[in-house]
Each structure stands twice: as C-alpha cells, then as structure tokens.
C-alpha positions, 0 to 999 in steps of 0.5 A: 222811822217816821219823819214828822217834822223837817226844818231848814236850818242854814246854808254854809260856804265855810266850815266856820259858818256851819251851825254849831255841832249838836245833833247827830248828822247824816250827810248826802253827797254824789256826782252831779245829776245823781238825783240827790235832791229828789232822794232827800225830798223822798226821805223827808216826805216833803216835796221841795225841801231840797231844790231839784234842778235841771242844771247839774251842780246847783248845790254849791253850799252845805245845807242843813235840815233838822229832822224830828228835832232829833238829827240833821240831814246835811245836803253836801255839794256834788262833785263833778260840776259841769259848769264851774271853774277849776278854782271853784271846784277846788274850793268846794272840794276843800270845804266838803273834805274839811266838813267830812273830816272835822265835823265831830257830830257827823255819824255817817255819809251816804254816797249816791251812785247812779244805778244806770251806769257802770262804775265811774272813776270819780265815784270810785275815787271819792269812795276810796278817799272815804276809806283812806280817811276811815270815815263811815259811809254807806252807798245808795244806788239811785234811779233803779226804776230807770233800768231793767233789774238785771242792769241795776244788779250788774252795775251794783256788782261791778261797783262793789267788785271795783271797791275790793281794790282799796277796801276790805269787806263789802260796804252797806248799800241801798237801792232806791227809786223816787218813782216807786219809793223803793229803799226809803224805809231801809235808808231811814231804818239804817239812820234810826239804828245809827241814832240809837247807837249814837245815843248809847255811846254818849 
C-alpha cells in the first residue's frame, strides 16, 4: 500500500463525539511510551501527524486520521498512564473499551508492545481482554533496533508463549523499527489485505 494522503479528522473524548462511522477503521493502542506516535508517523510517512512527546500518556482522546480517503487510522489513548488520577484512568479505559466493542466499522486493533522488555502484565491483561471479547487484533513489537536480535526474539517468544494460557493459536504479529523503517511495508500490506476483505463482505 502506498500512503498518498493523510488528513486529521477529529479528536473525541466520548463515543458519541466520534465522527460518524463510515470508512473502515484500524486502531492503534499500547502502553505509555511504547512508541505509538512514532510508528503512526512512520506508517503514514508524515512526521508530526501524531504528536511525539517525551511525557508518556499524552494522548488522552481518540484521534481519527483519514488515509487515502479510503480508511481511518485511529490513535487510541495508551493504557498505564504514569501521571493521571485513577478516576481519569478509569474514564479513559471505559471510553476505549466502548469504542473497541461498539464501533461497527472497526476492522481490527494493533496492540503495540515494546520489544526491549519481557512480557508485561498490563499488556497480557489487555490482549486477554481482546481475546475474551472476540475482537480481532494483531501485535506489533516496536523498537526492535534498540536491542540485539536475540533479545527481541526471546521477548517475542516469551509473549507468545504467555498468550497460550488464554488464547488458542498464534496471533498475527509484526516487528517494527522507526529508525530502520522495518515492518512498515508488512503492516501496511496487512491493512491492505484486510481492506480488500472488508470491501468483499459489503
């Protein structure tokens, strides 16, 4: 897939405030500081589309971007905020779960995981919730250039192994690096295939 046009559509803090469901959507979510904004900028080939911050958890609303006037990239608030109150976290989590469960044009969710670390409890809990809710998803292991290949391979294997406790079959996953641009082609190809499937089912 060649990304030719990108357009910011809207930010929303409630499900009712989201733009009308129309184009197929692909959501991106991950723990704070996982590199989500940088990955979105890489995929769209547009620096600054998603704001990159040194302060984890800056994305506190759902941001919608129209890609090629054909589909929507949805930037979801991260989970595991470091500097917000529990009530704020609960509010964000409720909003995100409502979107993931009720948004009828959502084709799939990409869950971002930091490849530098062994499986984190909060990541496994979130992926487990997606499995329990029967929501389609794929994993993206980010920052693969920050560690040796063997470390990345080990951490990926450990996460997939941990998932066997609550999931049957291996999930689709990708390994990405903003620095080397690794994985960009594969993620966009996956989205393109999913879009074709979406159109064939309409």
